[in-house]
C-alpha positions in Angstrom: -53.3 23.7 66.6 -49.7 22.7 66.3 -50.4 19.4 68.1 -53.3 18.7 65.7 -51.1 19.3 62.6 -48.3 17.2 64.1 -50.7 14.3 64.8 -52.1 14.6 61.3 -48.7 14.4 59.7 -47.8 11.4 61.9 -51.0 9.6 60.8 -50.3 10.4 57.1 -46.8 9.0 57.5 -48.1 5.9 59.2 -50.7 5.5 56.5 -48.0 5.7 53.8 -45.9 3.0 55.6 -48.9 0.7 55.9 -49.7 1.2 52.2 -46.2 0.4 51.2 -46.0 -2.8 53.3 -49.4 -4.1 52.3 -48.7 -3.2 48.6 -45.4 -5.1 48.7 -47.1 -8.4 49.8 -50.2 -8.0 47.7 -48.2 -7.4 44.5 -45.8 -10.3 45.3 -48.9 -12.5 45.4 -50.1 -11.0 42.2 -46.7 -11.6 40.5 -47.0 -15.3 41.5 -50.6 -15.5 40.3 -49.8 -14.0 37.0 -46.9 -16.5 36.5 -49.3 -19.4 37.2 -51.9 -18.0 34.9 -49.3 -17.7 32.1 -48.9 -21.5 32.1 -52.7 -22.1 32.5 -53.4 -20.0 29.4 -50.7 -21.7 27.4 -52.2 -25.1 28.1 -55.8 -24.0 27.4 -54.8 -22.2 24.2 -53.0 -25.3 23.0 -56.0 -27.5 23.8 -58.5 -25.2 22.2 -56.5 -23.6 19.4 -53.7 -26.1 18.8 -51.0 -23.5 19.4 -49.2 -22.1 22.4 -50.2 -18.6 23.5 -47.4 -16.0 22.8 -46.8 -13.7 25.7 -44.3 -11.2 27.0 -43.0 -13.2 30.0 -41.6 -16.4 28.4 -38.3 -17.6 29.7 -35.0 -16.7 28.0 -34.5 -20.4 27.1 -37.4 -20.2 24.6 -36.2 -17.1 22.8 -34.6 -16.3 19.5 -32.4 -13.2 19.6 -33.4 -10.5 17.2 -31.6 -7.1 17.1 -32.5 -4.0 15.3 -29.5 -2.4 13.4 -28.1 0.7 15.0 -28.8 3.1 12.1 -32.4 3.5 13.5 -34.0 4.2 10.1 -32.7 1.6 7.8 -35.4 -0.9 8.5 -32.9 -3.8 9.1 -33.5 -6.6 11.5 -30.7 -9.0 12.4 -32.0 -12.4 13.4 -29.8 -14.9 15.2 -30.7 -18.4 16.3 -28.1 -20.9 17.6 -25.2 -19.1 16.1 -26.7 -18.5 12.6 -27.4 -14.9 11.5 -29.4 -13.3 8.7 -30.5 -9.7 8.0 -33.9 -8.9 6.7 -35.0 -5.4 5.6 -38.5 -4.1 6.3 -40.2 -2.0 3.8 -41.5 1.4 4.9 -45.1 0.1 5.0 -44.2 -2.5 7.6 -44.1 -2.0 11.4 -40.9 -0.9 12.9 -39.8 -2.3 16.2 -39.2 1.2 17.6 -43.0 1.5 17.8 -43.3 -1.3 20.3 -43.0 -0.1 23.9 -40.4 -1.7 26.2 -43.0 -1.8 29.0 -44.6 -4.8 27.3 -41.6 -6.9 28.1 -39.7 -5.1 30.9 -42.0 -5.2 33.9 -39.8 -6.4 36.8 -41.4 -9.1 38.8 -39.8 -10.5 42.0 -41.5 -13.9 41.5 -40.5 -14.1 37.9 -36.9 -13.2 38.5 -36.6 -15.8 41.2 -38.2 -18.5 39.0 -35.9 -17.6 36.1 -32.8 -17.9 38.3 -34.1 -21.3 39.5 -34.6 -22.5 36.0 -31.1 -21.5 35.0 -29.7 -23.4 37.9 -31.6 -26.5 37.1 -30.5 -26.2 33.4 -33.8 -27.3 32.0 -34.0 -28.7 28.5 -34.6 -26.1 25.8 -38.1 -25.8 24.4 -39.2 -24.7 20.9 -38.1 -21.1 20.4 -40.3 -18.0 19.9 -38.9 -14.8 18.7 -37.1 -12.2 20.9 -36.4 -8.7 19.8 -33.5 -6.8 21.3 -32.3 -3.4 20.4 -28.7 -2.7 19.6 -29.3 0.9 20.3 -28.0 0.2 23.8 -24.5 0.8 22.5 -25.4 4.3 21.2 -24.9 7.5 23.2 -28.5 8.6 22.5 -30.2 5.9 24.5 -28.8 3.6 27.2 -31.3 1.3 28.9 -30.5 0.1 32.3 -30.7 -3.5 31.2 -30.6 -5.4 27.9 -33.8 -4.8 26.0 -35.5 -8.0 24.8 -39.0 -9.2 24.5 -41.0 -12.2 23.2 -42.9 -11.8 19.9 -44.9 -14.5 18.2 -42.9 -15.9 15.2 -45.9 -15.4 12.9 -46.0 -11.7 13.9 -42.3 -11.5 13.1 -43.2 -13.1 9.7 -45.8 -10.4 9.1 -43.1 -7.7 9.9 -40.9 -9.3 7.3 -43.7 -9.5 4.8 -43.4 -13.3 4.5 -46.5 -14.4 6.4 -50.1 -13.5 6.1 -52.0 -14.5 9.2 -55.7 -15.3 8.9 -56.6 -16.8 12.2 -60.2 -17.4 13.3 -61.9 -14.5 15.0 -62.6 -14.3 17.9 -60.3 -16.3 20.2 -61.9 -18.7 22.6 -61.4 -16.2 25.4 -63.1 -13.4 23.5 -66.8 -12.7 23.1 -68.6 -14.4 20.2 -71.7 -12.2 20.1 -72.7 -10.4 16.9 -72.2 -7.0 18.5 -68.5 -7.8 19.3 -67.9 -9.5 16.0 -69.9 -7.2 13.7 -66.8 -6.0 11.9 -66.1 -9.6 10.6 -69.3 -9.8 8.7 -69.1 -6.4 7.1 -66.1 -7.3 4.9 -64.3 -4.2 5.9 -61.0 -3.4 7.7 -62.0 0.2 8.5 -63.0 1.7 11.8 -66.6 2.0 12.8 -67.7 5.6 12.6 -70.8 7.3 14.0 -71.8 10.3 12.0 -74.2 13.1 12.9 -75.0 16.7 12.1 -74.6 17.8 8.5 -74.6 15.0 5.9 -73.1 14.5 2.5 -69.9 16.6 2.8 -72.0 19.9 3.0 -70.7 20.8 6.5 -68.7 24.0 6.8 -66.3 22.0 9.0 -65.9 18.5 10.5 -65.4 17.6 14.2 -63.5 14.4 15.0 -64.2 12.8 18.4 -61.6 10.4 19.7 -62.5 8.3 22.8 -60.2 7.2 25.6 -58.9 3.8 26.9 -61.5 1.0 27.1 -64.3 3.2 25.7 -66.1 3.7 22.4 -67.7 6.3 20.1 -70.8 6.0 22.3 -69.0 8.1 25.0 -69.7 11.0 22.6 -72.8 10.0 20.7 -74.8 9.2 23.7 -73.8 12.3 25.7 -72.9 15.2 23.4 -74.5 14.6 20.1 -78.1 15.0 21.4 -77.2 18.1 23.3 -75.6 20.2 20.5 -77.8 23.1 19.4 -79.7 23.0 16.1 -77.4 25.7 14.8 -74.3 23.5 15.5 -76.0 20.4 13.9 -76.7 22.5 10.8 -73.1 23.7 10.6 -70.8 20.9 11.6 -70.5 17.2 10.7 -69.7 15.1 13.9 -67.6 12.0 13.4 -67.0 9.8 16.4 -64.9 6.7 15.9 -64.4 3.4 17.6 -60.6 3.0 17.8 -58.9 -0.1 16.4 -59.7 -2.9 18.8 -62.6 -1.2 20.6 -66.3 -1.0 20.1 -67.5 -2.2 16.7 -64.1 -1.6 15.0 -61.8 -4.4 13.8 -60.0 -6.3 16.5 -57.3 -8.2 14.6 -55.4 -10.8 16.5 -52.1 -10.2 14.6 -52.0 -6.5 15.4 -49.7 -4.9 17.9 -52.0 -1.8 18.2 -49.2 0.8 17.9 -49.6 4.5 17.6 -48.8 4.3 13.9 -51.5 1.6 13.3 -54.1 3.7 15.1 -53.3 6.8 13.2 -53.3 5.1 9.8 -56.7 3.5 10.6 -58.1 7.0 11.5 -56.8 8.4 8.2 -58.1 5.4 6.1 -61.5 5.2 7.9 -62.3 8.9 8.4 -60.2 11.5 6.8 -60.0 9.8 3.3 -63.5 8.3 2.9 -65.3 11.3 4.4 -63.1 13.7 2.5 -62.2 15.6 5.6 -60.2 18.7 4.9 -60.7 21.2 7.7 -61.6 19.8 11.1 -61.7 20.2 14.9 -60.5 17.5 17.3 -62.1 16.6 20.6 -60.2 13.9 22.5 -60.4 12.2 25.9 -57.6 10.6 27.9 -55.7 8.1 25.6 -57.4 9.8 22.7 -55.4 13.0 23.4 -52.2 11.3 22.4 -53.7 10.3 19.1 -55.1 13.8 18.7 -51.7 15.4 19.2 -50.1 13.0 16.7 -52.8 13.6 14.2 -52.6 17.4 14.5 -48.8 17.3 14.0 -49.3 15.1 10.9 -52.0 17.4 9.4 -51.0 20.8 10.7 -52.8 22.8 8.0 -56.2 21.1 8.5 -56.8 21.3 12.3 -58.8 24.3 13.4 -59.0 23.6 17.1 -57.7 21.0 19.5 -59.8 20.2 22.6 -58.2 17.8 25.1 -59.8 16.2 28.1 -57.5 14.9 30.8 -54.4 14.5 28.6 -51.9 11.9 30.0 -48.8 14.1 29.6 -46.1 13.5 32.2 -42.9 15.5 32.1 -40.2 12.9 31.9 -36.9 13.7 33.6 -33.8 13.7 31.4 -31.9 10.5 31.2 -34.9 8.4 32.2 -36.7 5.9 29.9 -39.9 7.7 29.1 -42.2 4.6 28.7 -41.0 3.1 32.0 -41.4 6.4 33.8 -45.0 6.9 32.6 -46.0 3.3 33.4 -44.8 3.8 37.0 -46.6 7.2 37.3 -49.9 5.6 35.9 -49.5 2.3 37.8 -47.4 2.8 41.0 -48.1 -0.8 42.3 -50.0 0.5 45.3 -53.2 -0.9 46.8 -54.4 2.6 47.7 -56.0 4.7 46.2 -58.3 2.1 44.5 -57.8 3.9 41.1 -54.0 3.3 41.4 -54.6 -0.3 42.3 -56.8 -0.9 39.3 -54.3 0.9 36.9 -51.5 -1.2 38.4 -53.4 -4.4 37.7 -54.1 -3.3 34.1 -50.5 -2.2 33.4 -48.4 -4.9 35.1 -50.2 -8.2 34.7 -50.8 -9.6 31.2 -52.5 -12.8 32.3 -54.5 -11.4 35.2 -56.0 -8.8 32.8 -56.7 -11.5 30.3 -58.6 -13.4 33.0 -60.6 -10.3 33.8 -61.5 -10.0 30.1 -62.5 -13.7 30.0 -64.8 -13.2 33.0 -66.2 -9.8 32.2 -66.0 -9.1 28.4 -66.7 -12.6 27.2 -69.8 -12.7 29.4 -70.8 -9.1 29.1 -74.4 -9.9 28.1 -74.9 -11.7 31.5 -73.4 -8.8 33.4 -75.5 -6.3 31.5 -78.7 -8.1 32.3 -77.7 -8.6 36.0 -76.8 -4.9 36.4 -80.1 -3.8 34.7 -82.0 -6.1 37.0 -80.3 -4.9 40.2 -80.5 -1.2 39.2 -83.9 -1.5 37.6 -82.4 -0.3 34.3 -81.2 3.0 35.8 -77.7 2.7 34.3 -77.5 3.7 30.7 -76.6 0.9 28.4 -73.8 2.7 26.5 -71.7 2.6 29.7 -71.7 -1.2 29.4 -71.1 -1.2 25.7 -68.0 1.0 25.9 -66.5 -0.9 28.8 -67.0 -4.4 27.5 -66.5 -4.2 23.7 -62.8 -4.9 23.3 -60.4 -7.8 23.4 -57.6 -8.3 25.8 -55.0 -8.1 23.1 -56.3 -4.8 21.9 -56.5 -3.3 25.4 -53.2 -4.6 26.5 -51.2 -3.5 23.4 -52.9 -0.2 23.1 -52.2 0.6 26.8 -48.5 -0.1 26.5 -47.8 0.9 22.9 -49.8 4.2 22.9 -50.0 5.5 26.4 -46.6 4.3 27.6 -44.8 3.9 24.3 -45.6 7.4 23.0 -44.3 9.1 26.1 -41.0 9.8 24.5 -42.7 11.5 21.5 -45.0 13.9 23.3 -42.4 16.6 23.9 -41.7 16.8 20.1 -45.5 16.9 19.4 -45.9 19.8 21.9 -43.0 21.7 20.3 -44.6 21.2 16.9 -48.0 22.4 18.1 -46.4 25.4 19.7 -44.2 26.3 16.7 -46.0 25.0 13.6 -49.7 25.1 14.4 -51.8 28.1 15.1 -55.0 26.4 16.1 -56.8 27.1 19.4 -55.8 24.6 22.2 -58.2 24.1 25.0 -57.8 21.6 27.9 -60.5 20.4 30.3 -59.7 18.4 33.5 -61.7 17.2 36.4 -60.3 18.4 39.7 -61.2 15.1 41.3 -59.6 13.0 38.6 -57.6 10.2 40.4 -56.4 8.5 37.2 -54.7 11.4 35.4 -53.6 14.2 37.8 -54.5 17.8 36.9 -50.8 18.5 36.8 -50.7 16.7 33.4 -52.9 19.4 31.9 -50.7 22.2 33.3 -47.7 20.3 31.8 -49.2 20.8 28.4 -49.8 24.5 29.1 -46.1 24.9 30.1 -45.1 23.4 26.8 -47.7 25.2 24.7 -48.2 28.6 26.5 -51.3 29.6 24.4 -53.2 26.5 25.6 -56.1 27.3 27.9 -56.7 25.0 30.9 -60.1 24.8 32.6 -60.3 22.7 35.8 -63.8 21.6 36.6 -64.7 21.3 40.2 -66.2 18.1 41.7 -65.6 16.2 38.4 -63.4 13.2 37.7 -62.1 11.3 34.7 -65.5 10.3 33.4 -67.9 12.9 34.9 -65.8 15.6 33.1 -68.3 14.8 30.3 -71.0 12.4 31.6 -73.3 14.4 33.8 -72.4 17.8 32.4 -72.9 17.1 28.7 -75.2 20.0 28.1 -72.7 22.5 29.5 -69.8 20.9 27.7 -71.7 20.9 24.4 -72.1 24.7 24.8 -68.4 25.1 25.6 -67.4 23.2 22.5 -69.6 25.2 20.3 -68.1 28.4 21.6 -64.6 27.0 21.0 -65.5 26.2 17.4 -67.1 29.5 16.8 -64.1 31.4 18.1 -61.8 29.2 16.0 -63.7 29.8 12.9 -63.9 33.6 13.3 -60.2 34.0 14.2 
């Protein structure tokens, strides 16, 4: 027995070493490929749209230094270019740079670092500058990044932040899908989220239920699974409101948005809470949607009756570590195995490889849908295609970094507020076989909010926690709402 255990541990160690070695070479090649694709997209964008494509990996020679003043709340931006400085003040309604995750622009690449050092040695001629934002917070005691914080931002976006520029660029981009389904929001003349409503109509519901989907998904994740399986009693009691988040499904996908946590929350308020006159409501959220659910509950503490979270991506960040960078490395460890880690690493680390994937898959989703239906003889439900394909690269890329990674430093405060200020019921569901978000994340929430109930579902993963067990889950939700109402 001891020999078998020893042999097993040796094999596990050998497997880890092989995984590390193979991962190193594979991701070095991917670093190189992403750098090449950066220039390819710049050229194609210029040829088709008459402008260079702004990205987060431009060389330092192309940048304009922008620093945020150290007061943290004054809304001042100091802009410097070739020795000239000026200060602009952002109004409270404008986006603050603290909402932009540093993982967008600080993703160490061996190939990129080598190429940058080579360029510096060759002293290439300066090219037209784009904007770079760097935080002067590095001098404060509260936050000390390991390296200077700077990132490339399109000059037009900087103008939007200052309130001087209004961008109205054609939608969609050449690399996005042009079909009526993906661009339906442009013909409606509205900048509000797409909402699927069911159950009680005309504000006669006793309570509302807000459903928030996860990353690269849509409202159909709920409407095609849970809505048909709620009991007649529940349909006569509650109004179900499932939204397509900003940038996904049939909701607006603005090119000049950075898809921050603040933008997502404001769109939910403007598109659901205000027009539907939502006063008292339950929240059901999956994956990325859990972060938005927590922020929404903290912002409206007196209105939330229950909070149901499915696979919340809550990692406990060690003290003294940059939260966004830590979470990115937990989600995307740059490993080729397991496959879920490899896919997450591609999505998190490579801006131009993921744009290529969106160009091949999302832009041509009608072809892939038809092919899959032909191969499977229409055995795969159509909504699975819709929710996976109906987004733009800009929406997915910025939401991933600015919400999942960027909000990591705020989650502890959200948890403390829910524990101390809210009295609503908190229930967490997690699939035991979830390879994307480990079960430990749900227990982390429970440690922070002791009254939270964690239910681990055997033989279920990140998606099958709902899909495949929708009838049982619908009954569980109804029980949560009933107990929350009676308490």
